[in-house]
C-alpha positions in Angstrom: -45.6 140.3 177.5 -43.9 137.4 175.5 -44.6 136.0 171.6 -43.4 132.9 173.3 -42.5 131.4 176.4 -40.1 129.2 174.4 -39.0 129.1 170.9 -36.6 126.6 169.0 -36.5 126.2 166.1 -34.2 123.5 164.1 -32.6 123.9 160.1 -33.2 121.7 158.3 -29.4 121.2 156.3 -29.7 121.0 152.5 -28.2 119.0 150.4 -24.0 120.2 150.7 -24.3 122.6 153.8 -22.8 120.4 155.9 -21.7 123.4 157.7 -24.8 125.1 158.2 -25.7 126.0 161.7 -29.6 125.0 163.0 -31.0 129.1 164.0 -32.4 129.0 167.8 -34.1 131.6 169.5 -35.0 130.9 172.6 -35.7 132.5 176.3 -34.0 131.5 179.0 -34.9 132.8 182.8 -35.8 136.4 181.1 -32.8 136.8 178.5 -33.5 136.5 174.9 -30.7 134.4 173.1 -30.5 134.4 169.4 -28.2 132.0 166.8 -28.4 132.2 163.5 -27.7 129.6 160.5 -24.5 130.9 160.2 -23.6 130.3 164.1 -23.5 134.3 164.6 -25.2 134.5 168.5 -26.9 138.1 169.8 -28.4 138.1 173.5 -30.0 140.2 175.7 -32.6 141.3 178.7 -36.0 141.5 178.3 -37.1 144.4 179.8 -39.7 143.6 182.5 -39.8 147.5 184.4 -38.4 149.9 181.6 -34.8 150.2 183.5 -31.3 148.5 181.8 -31.5 146.4 179.1 -27.8 145.0 178.2 -27.2 144.1 174.5 -24.2 141.3 172.7 -23.1 140.3 170.0 -20.2 137.0 169.0 -20.0 135.2 166.2 -17.9 132.1 167.1 -17.0 130.9 170.8 -13.5 130.9 170.0 -13.6 134.8 169.7 -14.9 138.2 171.9 -17.8 138.9 171.7 -18.3 141.6 168.8 -20.0 144.5 170.6 -21.6 145.1 173.7 -24.2 148.2 174.7 -25.6 148.8 178.1 -28.8 151.4 177.9 -31.5 152.8 179.2 -34.5 151.5 177.8 -37.0 154.3 176.0 -39.6 154.0 178.5 -37.1 154.0 181.5 -37.5 157.2 183.5 -35.5 159.8 182.0 -32.2 160.7 184.1 -32.2 163.0 185.9 -28.5 163.9 185.4 -26.6 164.3 182.5 -23.4 162.0 183.5 -22.5 159.4 180.7 -24.5 156.5 181.9 -20.4 154.7 182.4 -19.9 156.5 185.2 -23.2 155.8 187.4 -23.4 151.7 186.2 -22.4 149.6 189.4 -21.7 146.1 189.2 -23.1 144.8 192.9 -22.7 148.6 194.1 -19.0 148.5 192.5 -18.3 151.2 189.4 -17.1 149.2 186.2 -13.5 149.7 184.8 -13.4 152.6 182.4 -13.1 151.0 178.9 -12.9 153.4 175.7 -16.4 153.3 174.2 -19.1 155.8 173.4 -21.0 156.5 176.4 -23.5 159.3 176.5 -26.0 159.8 179.7 -28.8 156.8 178.4 -25.8 154.5 176.4 -22.7 152.5 177.1 -21.8 151.8 173.0 -18.8 149.6 173.7 -17.7 148.5 170.4 -14.0 147.1 170.3 -14.0 143.1 170.7 -11.5 143.3 174.2 -13.2 145.7 175.6 -16.4 144.1 175.2 -15.4 140.9 176.8 -13.7 142.5 179.5 -17.3 144.1 180.4 -18.7 141.2 179.3 -17.0 138.9 182.0 -17.7 141.3 184.4 -21.2 141.1 184.6 -21.2 137.3 184.2 -19.6 137.8 188.0 -22.1 139.9 188.9 -25.6 139.8 190.8 -27.1 143.1 189.4 -26.6 145.9 187.8 -27.5 149.4 188.8 -27.8 152.9 187.2 -28.5 154.5 190.7 -32.8 155.0 189.0 -35.0 155.8 191.9 -36.2 153.1 193.9 -32.9 151.2 193.1 -33.7 149.6 189.7 -31.2 148.2 187.9 -31.5 144.1 186.6 -30.8 140.9 188.0 -27.0 139.2 186.4 -27.4 135.7 187.5 -28.9 133.9 184.3 -26.6 135.7 181.8 -24.2 132.7 182.7 -26.3 130.3 181.4 -27.4 132.1 178.4 -23.5 132.5 177.2 -23.3 128.5 179.0 -26.0 127.8 175.7 -24.6 130.1 173.2 -21.1 127.7 173.7 -22.8 124.5 173.1 -24.8 126.2 169.8 -21.8 127.7 168.6 -19.5 124.4 169.6 -21.5 122.6 168.0 -20.3 123.8 164.4 -17.7 122.4 162.8 -15.4 125.6 161.2 -15.0 125.7 157.7 -12.5 128.2 156.3 -14.4 129.7 153.6 -18.3 129.7 156.2 -21.1 127.7 155.1 -21.3 125.9 151.7 -24.6 127.3 149.6 -27.3 125.2 148.0 -27.4 126.3 144.4 -29.7 129.1 143.4 -31.3 129.0 140.1 -30.3 132.0 138.1 -31.7 132.8 134.8 -29.9 134.6 131.8 -26.4 135.0 133.5 -27.2 138.7 132.9 -29.8 141.9 133.8 -33.3 140.9 133.8 -34.6 141.8 131.1 -37.4 145.2 131.2 -40.0 144.5 132.3 -43.4 146.3 131.0 -45.9 147.7 133.7 -49.3 146.2 134.1 -52.2 148.8 131.7 -54.7 149.6 133.2 -56.8 146.8 131.1 -54.7 144.0 132.7 -55.5 145.3 136.2 -59.5 145.0 135.6 -58.7 141.7 134.5 -56.7 140.3 136.9 -59.1 141.9 139.9 -61.5 140.7 138.1 -60.3 137.7 138.3 -59.2 137.7 141.6 -62.8 137.9 142.5 -64.4 135.8 140.8 -62.5 132.8 140.0 -60.8 132.5 143.0 -63.8 130.5 145.5 -64.0 130.6 148.6 -63.5 127.2 149.1 -59.6 128.5 148.9 -60.1 132.0 150.0 -62.5 132.5 152.7 -62.6 136.0 152.8 -65.5 137.4 150.9 -64.9 138.0 147.6 -66.2 141.8 148.3 -63.6 142.4 151.2 -60.3 141.1 149.7 -57.4 143.4 149.5 -55.6 142.4 146.1 -52.2 143.4 145.0 -50.9 143.6 141.7 -47.5 143.5 139.8 -45.7 142.4 136.7 -43.1 139.7 137.0 -42.6 139.9 133.2 -43.6 140.6 130.0 -45.4 137.2 130.4 -46.8 136.7 133.8 -47.8 139.1 137.1 -47.7 138.4 140.7 -51.4 138.6 142.2 -51.4 138.8 146.2 -55.0 138.3 147.2 -56.2 138.9 151.1 -58.0 135.6 152.6 -58.1 136.1 155.8 -57.5 139.1 159.0 -57.0 139.0 162.3 -56.8 142.1 164.3 -53.5 143.9 162.7 -52.1 140.9 160.4 -53.6 140.6 157.1 -52.9 137.1 155.6 -52.5 136.7 151.6 -51.9 134.0 148.8 -49.7 134.7 146.1 -50.8 133.2 142.7 -48.9 133.5 139.1 -50.5 134.5 136.7 -50.0 135.1 132.7 -50.6 138.5 131.2 -52.4 136.9 128.0 -55.8 135.7 127.7 -56.7 132.8 128.8 -55.8 133.7 131.9 -54.3 130.7 134.3 -53.0 130.9 137.5 -50.9 129.2 139.7 -50.7 129.5 143.4 -47.1 130.1 144.3 -46.0 128.5 148.1 -43.2 129.9 149.9 -41.2 127.5 152.1 -38.4 128.4 154.2 -34.9 126.3 154.4 -35.7 125.1 158.1 -38.7 124.0 159.9 -40.8 126.9 161.7 -42.9 125.7 164.7 -45.6 128.6 164.0 -45.4 128.0 160.6 -45.1 130.6 157.8 -47.3 132.5 156.4 -47.7 135.7 153.8 -48.6 138.4 156.6 -49.1 142.3 155.7 -47.1 141.2 152.6 -45.5 143.2 150.1 -44.0 143.4 146.5 -41.2 146.1 145.1 -41.4 145.4 141.1 -38.2 147.8 141.3 -35.9 145.6 143.4 -37.7 142.3 143.0 -38.2 142.0 146.9 -41.4 140.4 148.4 -41.4 141.5 152.6 -43.8 139.9 155.2 -44.9 141.2 158.5 -46.1 139.4 161.0 -47.3 141.6 164.3 -47.2 139.4 167.3 -49.0 142.4 168.8 -50.9 146.1 168.0 -47.8 147.8 169.3 -45.5 146.3 166.8 -42.7 145.4 168.8 -42.5 141.5 168.2 -43.2 139.1 165.4 -41.5 137.7 162.5 -40.5 139.6 159.1 -39.1 138.0 155.6 -37.5 139.0 153.0 -37.6 137.3 149.3 -36.4 138.1 146.0 -37.5 137.3 142.8 -35.1 135.5 140.7 -36.7 135.2 137.6 -38.4 132.0 138.3 -39.1 131.3 141.9 -38.5 133.4 145.2 -36.0 133.0 147.2 -35.8 133.7 150.5 -33.3 136.4 151.8 -33.8 137.1 155.6 -36.2 135.6 158.5 -36.4 137.6 161.7 -37.6 137.3 164.8 -38.2 139.2 167.9 -40.0 137.1 170.6 -39.7 139.4 173.4 -42.6 142.1 173.1 -41.3 144.8 175.7 -41.5 147.8 173.5 -37.2 147.2 172.8 -37.2 146.5 168.7 -38.6 148.2 165.8 -39.1 145.3 162.8 -35.9 146.5 160.7 -33.5 145.8 164.3 -35.7 141.8 165.3 -32.6 139.6 165.3 -32.0 137.8 161.9 -32.7 133.8 162.5 -31.8 132.9 158.8 -29.9 134.9 156.0 -28.7 133.5 152.3 -24.9 133.9 151.3 -25.9 136.5 149.5 -27.9 139.1 152.0 -25.7 141.6 153.3 -24.5 140.6 156.5 -23.4 144.1 158.0 -22.5 143.5 161.8 -26.2 144.2 163.5 -25.9 147.3 165.9 -28.4 146.8 168.8 -31.2 149.4 168.8 -34.3 150.6 171.3 -37.8 151.4 169.9 
């Protein structure tokens, strides 16, 4: 099952960000390709029968892949031997050329770019990769060339910039460490809960007040964050966010979260959480109950507004990734961009 048959995302370029790439996630003949706003691309085949997963990551069309992994899917039949996977892998019945790698009975992890590119080139010129699974098994390689060609097209369209993508200005406050924030008191919590139930009407929040979930946190010593569940569908709960004054008379203002790129499916505060210690707000939209596909976002409160730090998406619902490992589609220049290491669930 796939969350989307094809997902194409176009970035609206902010002023001064002429080098930013258009984030894309698309399915090509059973392969998922994700290229982020820095034009770094990662790809993998979608698992349809609990067999092998090939995944790779490349930062530029002018560079070899950073890594390439071949792994048995966690739901595949356990190998009947402890022989390293690399010794069992065959491209069109021909064994792989040995390269420096981390090896086990279920994984071949090639983190040396030259070695990874060597194996990727061999895979591109093959038709089928097998690992001696019962009944033959293995995966088709015939679409891998088209996946890499699409990655080439996307990455080649981005003009190189010596210092990376330019950054739109981000509003900051005070220039130093934020002032200590006093946690909400019990009377404040009671007042805000009562406000969320009695003052937010069903025209703006359809869920009946008696069924609303209310999450509260201090944003500053004068304002608080109020998250109210307003719709629920199976495993997803949709929230509205309000910034409310901590002194009477209470004034609540709806907070709008806008993605810095066009997202055809739209964006909602789904299964939202806020950590007052880190000032990070996270959302998680499940594509299905198993939690192996969907979208996730991370926002940081800068003292005046919530700024997106990272947006991840997994369109292949095949038991491979948990939310923490979904491909990153968009990240801010200040976000942690540690080289992703592909990992199955």
